[in-house]
Structure formats: structure tokens, C-alpha cells
N, C-alpha and C positions, 0 to 999 in steps of 0.2 A: 492737789488736795493739801490740806494742812495735816502734817504727819508728826507723830511722836514715835521716835525709833527706840526700841529696847534691845540692848545687847551688851555684852561685857568683854569677851576676849578678842584677841587679834583676828581670829577667824571672822568676826563680824565686820571688820573694817572695810573690805571690798564693797559690801552691801551699803554700809553707811556712806561711803564715798560716792557710790553711784547715785544714791538718793540726794545727796548734797549737790551734786552736779546736774540734777534733773530739774524740770520745771516745777516739781512739787516743792513745797516749803516744809523743811524739817524745823519745826518750831521748838522742839525740846528732845532731849535724849534721856532715857531711863537706863541706869546701869547699877551694878552691885556696888555697895559701899567700898571705900578705899580699904585695902588689905595690906598687912605687913609683907614685906618682900626684901630679898637681899640679906647679906650678913648682919646688917644693923637692924633688920626687921622694922624698918621705917614704913609708915603708911604710904601707900602708893595708889594713885588713881588707876582705874582699869584702862586698857588701851582705847576702848570706846569713849570713856570719860575724857581722856586726854585729847582725843581727836575732836570731840565736840567742843571742848573748851577752846582749842585752836581755831575752830570755825566760828566762834562767837555764839554758839548755841547753848541755851539753858540746859544745865545738867541736873537731873533729879536722881538722888541716891537713897531711896527708902530702904530701911532695914528689912521691912516686909512690904509687899505690894498692897496689903490691906491697911497700912497705916493711914489714919484719917487725914493727916496733913497732906500726904501724897495724893490721896483720892480727891481731896478738895482742889488741889492745884491742877490736877488732870481735868477736872470739870471746868475750871476757869479757862484752861487752854482750849478746850472743846475741839480736839482733833477730829478729822474726818476718818482717819484710819491709823492704826498703830502696827507698823511692820516690826517683826521680831526676828533676831538671829542670835541664838545661844545666850539668852539673857541669864538663865541659871536660877530662876525662881518661879514658883507656881503663881498664877494670876487668879485672884478670887473673882467671883461673879460680879461684885461691885465694880471692879476695874474693867472687866470684859464688856460691861453694858455701856460704858461711857462713849467710846467713839461710834459714830453712826454706821461705819462699815466694819466695826469690830477690830480684833487683833489678828494679823495674818503672819503666820510663822514660816520661815524658811528652814526646813528640816533636811538633814543630809542623809536621806535614804529614799528608797522607792516604797512609800507607804502603801499598805500597812506593814511592810517588813521593817523591823528594827525600830519600833517605837521606843523612845526613851533617851537616856543621857549619852549613850556612847554608840551611835549607829555605825560610824565608820570603823571603830575598833572591832565591833562585833562582826561586821561584814568581812573584814580581813581574817579574823580568827576563825570564822565559820568556813572560810575558803570560797566565798562567793566570787563568781567571775564578773559580775556586773552590779553596780550600785547606781546612785544618782541623787537627786534632790527633789523636793516637793514643796510647794507653797500651799498652806491650808489654813482654814478658819479655826482659830483656837476655841475649844470648848473646855469644860471643866475636866473632862477625861484626859488621859495621858496620850497626846498626839492622835486623838481619835476623830478630829474634825474633818469636814468635807474638803476635798482637794481642788485647788484652782489650776495648778499647772505642774508639770514634771519635766525633768531632763535626765538623761542617762549618762553614765560614765563607766567605762571598763576599768576593772581592777587589774593592774599589771602584776606580773609574778614577783617583782621586787618592791612593790609599793609598801611604804610604811604609812601609818596613820597620818603623820605629818605631810607626806607627799600627796596623798589622796585628798586630805582635807583642804590642802592648799588649792588644788585644782577645783574642787567643788565650791569653795568659797568664792572664787572668781566667777565661775560659770553661774553659780547660784545668785550672785548679785544681779546679773542680767535678768534671770528668771523673776526675782523679786520686783525689780523695776517694771518689767513687763506686766506682772500681776497688778501692781499699783495702777499702771496706765489702763489696764483692762477694767479694773473696778471703777475707776473714774469715768470711763467711757460707757459703762453699763453693759459691756459685752461679755463679761465673764460671770459664769454661774458655777459655784463650786459643786463638785459631785461627791456623793458619799463614798467612803472607802469600802472596798470589797470586804466581805466577812471572812473570806479565806485568805490564807497567807500571812496571818498576823504573827509577828514575833517581837520580843522585847529585848531592849539593849541596855542592860544594867551596866552601870559604871564599872570599869576595871580598877580595882584598888591595888596597892603595892603587893599584898599577899597573892593576888591573882597573877602578878607578874613574875613570881618565883618559878624559875624553870625546873621542871621535873624531868631529868634526863632519862627516866624510864619510859617516857612518852615516845611515840614515833617521831622520826626526824621532821616529817612534814608538819606535824602539830607544833613542834618547837620553833620551826621557821616562821609559821604564822603568828604564834604567840609573841615572839620577839618583835616582829614587824608591827603587830597590833599595838604593842606597848611602847613604840618609838614615835614621838619623843617622851610621852608621859603615859603611865606612871614610871616607865623605864624598866625593862626586863633585867633580872638579876639572878645570880647564883652565889653559892658559897664556895670558897677555897680556903682550906685550913681555918675554918671558922671566921673568915673575913668575907664580907660581902663584896662582890665584883659586879659592876653594872655591865650589861651587854648591849651592843648594837647589832644590827642584822647579821645573821649567819648565812652561810652558803651550803645548800644541800650538796653532799659529796658522796654519792652512792658508789662510785668507782675509785675512790681515792686510795683505798688500801690495796687494790690489785687483787687478782684471783687467788693468789697463794698466801696473802697476808692473813694473819690471825685477826679475828674480829675484836672490836673494842667493846668492853662491857659498858653499860650506861654510866656516863659521867667520866669515864677514863680519858685521860689527856694523852695525846701522842703528837709531839712536835715534829714538824718537818722543816725542810730548808726555807720554804716560803709561806707555809701556813700551819695552823694548829688545828688538829682534828680532835673531836670529842665524840665518844660513843653515845648512842641512843638505843631505844628499843628496836630500831630497824638498822639503818645505815648511818655512818658518821655525818656530822656537820663540821664545816670549817668555820672557826670563829672569825669574826670581823674585828672591830675595834672593841676594847674593853676599858673599864675604868675601875681599878681597885679602890677601895674605900680610902679617902684621904689623899689620893694621888691623881695625876692628870690622866686624861683619856689618851690611849695609845693603841698601836697595832698589837694584836694578840701575840705575834711572834716576839715583839720586843718585851712584852710582859713575861712570857714564858722564860726568855733568856735571863730575866732578873730574879726569878723565884727559885731556881735550882730544884727542878723536879726530882722527887725521890720515889723510886719504885713505881707503884701504880697510883700515883697521886690522882685524885679525881675531884671533879666538881659535883656539888650536891645541893 
């Protein structure tokens, strides 16, 4: 089939590469406009845009998918199908109607669970044991279209969003290619999503990533992993922001006779740094104080000269 692939971040690259290596013809790529990045805030093409340019594929970067010039060019290309992975913008009816097989999205959840922008983050934060990916026909509703195929993936106890998304991106690339093959062969019929089990996955913003040490340890563990690598979990120490990487649950670290730690209270040990929560302590992993390098929590604590009951908040 003649395909126009829509995607933006690095997560979409395994799927794009799989389609480029397939018998299908990727005639163009749609991606978000170049965005400022780095210290100089220079405009940089998206990972998908860069990869498409390397492959000699036409790159379309509409500010909005309803732009008349973009829609006209899409009609000229006349794709059979438009596979989508993390494009990052809503598609209007005018665009959805152009390819004869529609737009088929690879979404990183077991639909109808976690419809929306952050399905992997929300699955980890919610404490799900299992997630997966699904290919579905895009409609004007939010991830509501009928499903072509699914795969499952267990969530490991130490998974961050980056870890889990990396695995799903690779496995999902095969699922998306299989879906394209099935559509071309006429053997795949999408099935409506169940009405039960619907949940939404709103994006986690930096304020959501602020750790409240009055929460249970298990929630803090999930929050930090869900926010790694973005937007990045954080806390305050002496009115300075400190970025956090995954913590370790440490229910027995204080021993039976040790005094409990109050929420946010820091207790350094020889090899690890404990912090109190609403339940049992957690051991900090790596941290990054504002304006400084990423380091082991024990190295950070040695450099700050703790006073009394210094706490994170």
C-alpha cells in the first residue's frame, strides 16, 4: 500500500523503520513542526522528521492538520492508509476521509483502558500489572475507534515509563506492520471497543511530578517511575528543587527498634539515604540538585551538611 506515516518522537521510530523496510511504500511522513531545543533554543526537527529526511521521504510539517495546504497535498499523494504513532495533534474529519483505509493508530495501552496522551505513565502510576498496545481506526473521538489488533506486555516492578515505552515501541512496530498487511490482504476487520473498562490518561505535567512525602511509599515509588524520564519527578530541599530518579521501597531499613521517620525526613546511612513517607521509608536513588550534575543520593547528602531534621518537601 501507499502509506503516509504520522509521528513525532523517538518512540515512533521503530514503527517507521519497520514500515520503511517493508514492501509497503512510505510516500510521505507527517510530523510536528520544528521546535526549539537545547541551550541555544535552536529549531530542531523531530526524530521522525530527521529519520524521514535521511530516508529521502517527503516530510510534511503542518502547524495544524486542518491547514488547507496540507490537506491539498495529502489529497495529491492519495495514500491508501495513514499509520500513526504518537503524532501529537488531533486530526480533523477532512484529513480522516482522505485515505481509503483511513488512519490507523498504534496506541500504547489495552483499549479501552487509558485512552489519551499518557497511557504508559498512567498505567505505572495506577499500579497496573499488565499493559500492551493496540492498533485502531482513528475516529473524531479520543482513542474510541474500533480495534484491529492487540499485544500484551507485563509491567515489571522496577519499570520506568522510559523502560516500558521502549519495549512497547519495538513490539508495537511489528503489530502495526501486521495490521497494515492484514488491511491490504482484506482479512482484518476492526472490532468496536468494549463499553466497560474505559479510563483516560491525561498528560502528567511538572506539577503532577512534585513528590508529596505524606503519601504512602508505594505511591511515591510509582509516581517517580511514571515520571521518569519526563516530566521528571522532583522535590524541594531548602527551597531548591531536586530532581529524583527511581527510589527503592525500604520497609525494613530502619530495623525493629529504630525510630520512624516523619514524612520527608532524611536519614543518611553508609550506603543509602532514607526518606520518610506516610508508611515506610524509601531509599533515594540518583538525584540532581538544581544547576548541578546528576549524582548518587549518598554523594549529594555528604555535600549538603544536614542540620537537625532536614527534610524534603
